[in-house]
Structures are given as C-alpha cells and as structure tokens.
VOBA-1610 file (N, C-alpha, C; in pm, whole numbers, padded with zeros to 5 digits, always signed):
BEGIN
Met+01621+04349-07053Met+01537+04234-07077Met+01396+04259-07023Asn+01297+04217-07097Asn+01158+04239-07058Asn+01108+04118-06978Asp+01064+04141-06852Asp+01018+04032-06765Asp+00866+04022-06758Asn+00794+04082-06850Asn+00648+04082-06843Asn+00588+03943-06867Asn+00653+03858-06943Asn+00598+03728-06974Asn+00665+03615-06895Val+00730+03649-06787Val+00798+03549-06705Val+00713+03522-06582Leu+00690+03392-06553Leu+00615+03354-06434Leu+00708+03355-06314Lys+00667+03422-06211Lys+00748+03426-06089Lys+00674+03345-05983Phe+00740+03243-05934Phe+00680+03158-05831Phe+00721+03210-05694Glu+00621+03255-05620Glu+00646+03307-05486Glu+00570+03219-05387Pro+00627+03200-05270Pro+00555+03118-05171Pro+00425+03187-05129Arg+00325+03105-05103Arg+00195+03159-05062Arg+00205+03215-04921Lys+00131+03319-04899Lys+00125+03376-04765Lys+00033+03289-04681Pro+00073+03256-04560Pro-00014+03170-04477Pro-00141+03242-04440Lys-00253+03171-04456Lys-00382+03228-04422Lys-00401+03220-04271Gln-00459+03324-04214Gln-00486+03323-04072Gln-00609+03236-04045Glu-00591+03140-03956Glu-00701+03051-03923Glu-00798+03123-03830Lys-00927+03102-03854Lys-01027+03163-03768Lys-01038+03081-03640Lys-01022+03148-03529Lys-01032+03082-03400Lys-01179+03076-03359Pro-01217+02972-03285Pro-01356+02967-03238Pro-01385+03087-03149Val-01500+03145-03169Val-01533+03271-03101Val-01549+03248-02952Ala-01635+03154-02913Ala-01660+03133-02771Ala-01692+02987-02744Pro-01591+02906-02717Pro-01619+02765-02687Pro-01679+02746-02548Gly-01665+02843-02461Gly-01714+02833-02323Gly-01863+02815-02311Pro-01945+02898-02375Pro-02090+02883-02360Pro-02142+02748-02408Lys-02082+02692-02511Lys-02129+02562-02559Lys-02103+02454-02453Lys-01988+02460-02390Lys-01957+02365-02284Lys-02050+02385-02166Gly-02080+02509-02136Gly-02172+02539-02027Gly-02311+02488-02054Leu-02354+02496-02179Leu-02487+02447-02213Leu-02496+02296-02198Val-02388+02226-02228Val-02387+02080-02212Val-02403+02046-02065Trp-02326+02113-01979Trp-02337+02086-01835Trp-02476+02123-01782Leu-02530+02232-01831Leu-02664+02272-01789Leu-02766+02167-01829Ala-02753+02112-01950Ala-02844+02008-01996Ala-02832+01883-01909Val-02710+01847-01870Val-02690+01729-01784Val-02758+01751-01649Val-02742+01868-01591Val-02804+01897-01461Val-02956+01895-01473Val-03010+01949-01580Val-03155+01950-01600Val-03208+01808-01613Val-03140+01724-01687Val-03184+01585-01703Val-03182+01513-01568Ile-03077+01533-01491Ile-03071+01468-01359Ile-03185+01518-01270Ala-03212+01647-01274Ala-03321+01702-01193Ala-03456+01646-01237Leu-03477+01631-01367Leu-03603+01575-01416Leu-03620+01429-01376Val-03514+01353-01382Val-03521+01212-01341Val-03552+01204-01192Trp-03486+01287-01112Trp-03513+01288-00968Trp-03659+01326-00940Ala-03707+01429-01009Ala-03845+01473-00987Ala-03944+01365-01028Tyr-03915+01293-01134Tyr-04005+01185-01177Tyr-04015+01078-01069Tyr-03900+01031-01021Tyr-03903+00925-00921Tyr-03952+00976-00785Gln-03942+01105-00761Gln-03987+01159-00633Gln-04139+01178-00629Phe-04196+01222-00741Phe-04336+01264-00738Phe-04428+01179-00826Val-04379+01118-00934Val-04468+01053-01031Val-04463+00901-01020Ala-04346+00845-01007Ala-04331+00699-01009Ala-04399+00637-00888Pro-04449+00515-00903Pro-04513+00448-00788Pro-04412+00424-00675Ala-04460+00427-00555Ala-04374+00415-00438Ala-04325+00273-00415Ser-04372+00175-00491Ser-04335+00036-00467Ser-04193+00003-00515Leu-04126+00096-00582Leu-03992+00066-00629Leu-03893+00062-00520
//
C-alpha cells in the first residue's frame, strides 16, 4: 500500500522557552535608583531648602 498521500498526525515537539538572560542587573538598577533618589532628597533638604522647615 502506498502511504504517500496519507496525513500522519504527530504530536508537536515542545518548544524550549527562552529564559531571561540576567534578571539580577535590572533589580540592582531599581535599588540603585531608589538610593539615588533618597540621597538627592536628603541633599536638597540639607543644602537648598530654607532652614525654617
């Protein structure tokens, strides 16, 4: 029997999901930004803002 015109249904091979390359630096940048903002606020109230507060 010739099977050339028969469709064979095979299960799909699972695709490998791409893992995030480096989630660490992004988290570190967020913390660095928070520290910088706190330092800038402190510097503003220490040196620029009027002393009457």
